[in-house]
C-alpha positions, -999 to +999 in steps of 0.1 A: +000+000+000+014+034-010+013+062+015-006+092+002+015+123-005+007+147+024+030+175+033+061+164+014+085+193+007+098+200-027+125+176-037+114+150-011+112+124-038+150+122-039+148+103-006+125+076-020+137+043-034+151+009-025+182+021-006+189+002+026+177+016+059+201+043+071+208+060+104+188+092+110+212+121+104+210+153+124+230+183+114+230+198+149+239+186+184+213+166+202+226+171+237+198+196+244+164+187+229+153+223+229+182+231+205+166+209+179+136+232+174+152+248+144+172+219+131+164+195+103+165+157+102+159+129+077+133+105+091+133+070+074+098+058+067+100+023+052+081-001+075+043-007+074+043-017+111+022+006+132+046+005+161+074+014+138+053+042+124+048+055+159+085+058+161+086+074+126+103+045+108+076+035+083+066+042+047+088+070+030+119+089+037+118+127+038+132+157+055+115+175+084+126+209+096+113+241+111+116+271+088+107+301+111+085+306+141+057+330+136+058+346+171+066+383+171+070+404+203+077+440+192+078+460+225+078+498+223+100+515+249+088+511+284+065+482+276+068+447+290+051+414+281+043+380+295+051+351+271+031+321+281+031+286+266+033+249+275+067+233+282+089+226+252+069+248+229+101+267+221+099+299+242+135+297+255+149+288+221+129+317+205+144+341+230+180+329+225+176+331+187+157+364+185+171+383+215+207+372+216+221+403+235+196+407+263+200+399+300+184+365+306+176+353+341+169+316+338+150+304+368+152+268+356+189+268+367+189+257+403+216+281+414+198+311+399+165+300+413+180+296+448+194+331+447+161+348+437+137+326+457+156+336+489+162+373+479+139+387+451+154+421+458+185+410+439+167+419+407+165+455+417+200+456+432+216+440+401+196+456+373+181+487+388+201+509+364+202+485+335+194+499+300+177+475+278+154+445+278+155+419+306+141+384+302+130+363+332+125+327+321+099+305+340+089+334+361+062+314+380+090+296+399+097+328+419+063+346+422+077+373+446+101+385+418+071+401+401+069+427+429+104+438+420+095+438+383+065+460+391+087+485+410+113+486+382+086+492+355+070+520+376+101+537+389+128+531+363+107+526+331+124+493+325+109+466+302+108+429+306+097+397+288+085+373+314+081+337+302+061+310+319+044+276+314+019+279+343+002+309+359-014+286+386+013+292+412+011+329+406-026+331+411-027+307+440+001+326+457-016+360+449+014+368+426+016+402+411+004+399+375+013+436+370-022+449+366-022+455+329+014+468+328+025+439+307+011+427+274+002+390+270+016+368+243+011+330+239+033+306+220+016+276+204+029+243+190+042+244+154+020+255+126+019+239+091+034+271+077+063+270+100+077+236+089+086+214+060+079+177+060+044+179+076+028+145+071-007+140+085-004+105+100+031+112+113+021+145+130-009+128+146+016+106+164+045+130+171+024+161+177+038+196+170+060+204+199+093+212+182+115+185+197+087+159+193+081+169+156+118+165+148+123+134+169+128+099+154+113+085+186+084+108+195+066+081+217+096+081+240+097+119+241+059+120+248+063+095+276+091+116+292+070+148+286+040+134+306+063+121+334+081+155+336+048+173+336+034+152+365+067+157+385+073+194+379+038+209+374+017+186+396+038+171+424+063+199+429+035+226+428+013+205+451-016+209+426-031+176+438-019+148+460-038+121+442-013+115+413-028+081+402-062+097+399-048+126+380-029+103+357-061+084+349-079+117+344-053+126+317-062+095+298-099+101+301-094+137+291-076+126+260-103+101+251-130+127+255-110+155+239-132+173+214-164+161+231-189+180+253-175+182+288-194+158+311-179+162+346-201+134+361-190+108+336-154+118+337-155+117+375-170+082+374-142+070+351-115+087+371-127+077+405-130+111+420-158+136+426-170+159+398-157+189+418-122+174+418-126+168+380-133+206+376-101+213+395-082+190+373-094+207+341-084+241+357-049+226+363-046+217+326-057+252+315-034+269+340-004+249+327-015+255+290-020+218+284-056+223+273-083+248+265-121+251+263-141+259+232-174+275+241-207+268+224-223+293+201-255+301+219-271+329+198-299+316+176-331+330+161-353+300+166-332+270+175-325+256+209-287+255+213-264+234+234-244+255+259-219+229+272-183+236+264-158+213+247-123+207+260-092+200+238-057+191+249-033+215+233-014+190+211-027+162+189+004+140+196-002+143+234-039+135+229-032+103+210-004+093+233-025+096+264-055+079+246-031+051+236-041+052+199-023+055+166-047+072+141-049+055+107-066+071+077-102+060+076-106+054+113-126+076+138-094+084+156-080+098+124-111+120+119-109+134+154-071+140+151-077+158+118-102+181+134-078+188+163-050+197+138-072+222+121-082+237+154-045+239+164-040+260+132-069+282+142-055+286+177-021+295+164-036+321+140-056+335+170-024+337+191-001+353+165-024+373+142-057+381+159-059+376+197-094+391+198-108+364+174-134+342+191-136+305+183-167+286+191-187+255+179-223+254+169-246+226+180-283+224+183-302+203+209-312+179+180-275+172+173-269+193+142-233+207+145-206+228+129-171+223+142-159+259+144-174+294+142-149+322+140-158+357+151-194+368+146-200+341+120-173+356+097-162+320+090-179+286+096-157+256+094-167+220+091-138+195+092-141+162+073-113+136+070-126+124+037-113+123+001-148+129-012-174+152+004-210+142-001-243+160+004-248+145+038-216+161+050-232+195+047-262+191+070-247+211+098-236+240+076-270+241+059-287+243+092-264+270+103-270+290+071-307+288+077-303+302+112-289+335+100-262+351+078-228+336+076-201+354+057-182+323+046-189+286+051-163+260+042-156+223+045-120+214+051-113+180+037-087+157+021-100+165-014-073+176-038-091+205-055-114+232-041-150+233-053-184+249-045-216+232-034-250+247-030-257+277-007-221+289-014-205+262+007-169+257-004-150+225-001-113+233+004-082+210+006-067+212+041-034+226+030-050+253+009-073+262+038-043+267+061-025+288+035-055+310+029-061+314+067-025+327+072-028+348+041-057+367+055-083+354+031-109+349+058-102+381+078 
């Protein structure tokens, strides 16, 4: 069986053929996984075995690499910013690459952390007369340092970039979030337009965190990622003491990702109360491992569902925790395809239009449209199918009957765009993403 051509960069065919299996070459040191986030690698894809494919050694050989991250933080004089994002999303690497000459206080280093946790005033004493930007990495590890940042912003006009992977400790400890004195930026997993070698089935396994996307063994990386998260974000922060229950909750959250949140059912599966489950979801949101998508509730004459949906932030993490390897034509592939399109929408929201709202539309009778952007500027239905049929348009037709929609599209695996009745456009997934980032739906 030949693997369909999804996401192969120009010239990738030169890697195909009957050559013997080779070592995976990496043109950059692998001592620090974070340093791989802008490197390239040739991943051998020859085996049909699903377990091999999960380790990126099946089907074809091609190059995967990151071209350029889309994040921009252009601070005017006297302005500061929080830069939030999940672990390993590339915040530290982006700072090192884009801000090479600034002062960086890395609170992940134990000696640096020990100095500032015992004496936050060191920031003022050392940098009170500094001219230029100061970066504090993983600022949530020393919440009291934000009082010093506040003072320096107010009294010295200094500007900071403050990175973090969790605001939970700051909020729980009544940390100073600077009262509007700092902009908020969020870094997301990789976008299709940031990389080469984007293969649908492979990305559904590896996910789009830079070191996982580039790894020849993403399952091992994901296993370590979850273990590190439980150790550093949950145990060390004392977010919950019932680690076995929280671990089971992660699995159930992955299995129900993209579904309506049902706290009672998840509590039953996890073995804790529904109140505890609500706290667990808050922990995922605070540590940027997941987010809610609200229901669109405005309708002229239909009864609408108001329950939210919850998605984990990365499709690879979702499938790892759910213990599944999506294969084209399976329900798991369809759900993963929907999540990948949502990840693109969330990246666009974070980098281009932070005020853009993303919701889903669902009636009490079960008619549904996957995503509504803005005030119905764009309605998106996602179908992991090579051929869209009339029945695939039921949700969009119902939405169009409920009021004006500027643009209605079905994102699919079809190879060419085409129009259906009522102006509904079927768009190949790659073309949809390129149009999105090109501003065609703004």
